[in-house]
Steps between C-alpha positions, in 0.01 A plus 500: 500500500813692598633518854327706767654833593239574769315247717217606730410238758194518728521879525271666753453875542261631766381847592426552868166669579304544824263228376772250421749413226413568138659217300585691183732226371405162638738206441599578139764302310631537144820511295624769261712353223804664351415728209121471529216744561255373760168679533295534820134597464195516722240740631595791726584369845618161376853554635691575178661828605575374851674206337710735288591721796599195704736379227694829501493537879268800516229373734463758774316500834229397569591246230747221568635190329405237756609184321645339192808552285601726210796324341693715252767283340477281809531784756204552733410869486218461751752468783708806412526813711389831347864604438578167332187526286610846381812339354288254301226740393576664165823304447340152488124555519331827407153654500318697234237656729133546438434865418828662396337839570520428873836321501709778345621796707324815372778742601808306383619471142476157338881469476545519877220252562660252262840533664363483854464122494855458376634719779301298753698198378825697528538542123623856444584604144684810378263759352570421136467125553184554704347714224587240237359217713173683569468577128558133413233388747250749362582384147430138599143595596443716195562845649741774397794617710329837556252331737779478760475873565122508530270469800226239529219754442648579158453141381196321362363192675675266261830684540475480879443126476806462276712700748386265777603212274841660438557533876401135550756373248781736606698218667406220258284292735409147394148518647260790442162535671275720285194601702228608255747705291230602250229613743342840418660501153306500173514184287754634251743602775435170680615309194817708469585461869454121484709478184773699674482267801536198272798655323669576831432148625667346196800732520561427868397134476283577801192328639186706560196468722229710334214590736174629355128472432499494121460141376529617139834665571619189682401281205728700272791536742564221751634147469309366801210638699416472868146579617460622858183501708463600866873485571559162335594371159200343329692386193832538320577371151649594161296786355376305197379212719327727747315694229387195301426263790482673842481252786362718778145642475628845606750504214232394254263772621773765479561404137127491420461851640724640225317681218511321165642674193378250240133483595250685713418347834354635824758603755504263795687553821562268792200510735551609859799672656849391595504393867643706784841356584430548870201270483546243225228244423557146619647249258581641158487881520341515153212264578234772569546627142578171324233346272666157542498500881413175678500393866872433532582852377318651798689306765846418363768731360636352174873434481706686242656212308637394165219385271718427195859580404548876532147562631390562859153572637297492821154359433313192622355452151845384386541221754401228255 
């Protein structure tokens, strides 16, 4: 495997509430390798989006990074001030936000929004050069130069998402966090957006963290997959390994809940509900829903550890 461009070590993100701290990301560690696409999946509330926001320094009060490291090319971003993080954001690590409809300014033309990030990094181009650069960015994501003079409400959902992608790559970052970039899009547009993202990744030689719910989409897109549950990583492995031989019961049940296209089978979900992060069960947080639960699962939290080369999981069933 190639070298790591991003290393997350024991990251903890809490949200303060009157009832106590909500541990949205709870001691998570993983590496992102150069040139790869790493997927993060899990049910709503598992901590995926909080993880993405923490990586780009956008956790806001009452949220706070309370521990751990975010090492980008060896530099710990978790210890940076807000002003220092602004220098890194967009130029070295960028975000494609969830819901481009809400992330674009409705009263400003697309051209100005695309140039705003450059100006924030003190990159000011003459008008002709700026127009040419905006046109080139739009071309990279499959849009025409005329989009630069349009407003967000004039664009379709897929076009908005591509504009958000163009903004994210405007300073050639080497790490891109894509937070559910295909949500609320129909399947045809989803495919086109993901293909565009893959093309951009290859052109920039960037590494991508793709956050989402769609296991089918992940199977076709990512190199490795991380599965989150209740603020922790349950498993992380190459996508082929995780689909053919999942090691954590939660991963297996997520895969089994997918509808089959080759044969009819009854739809089966995961029984029960994801736990409240303010009041997690003792031991393994998944044990109330796990069909393989035994006594140790109820009392002892499993360690997230390497189970074989390139594979990590947190389950007492793997101890032997």
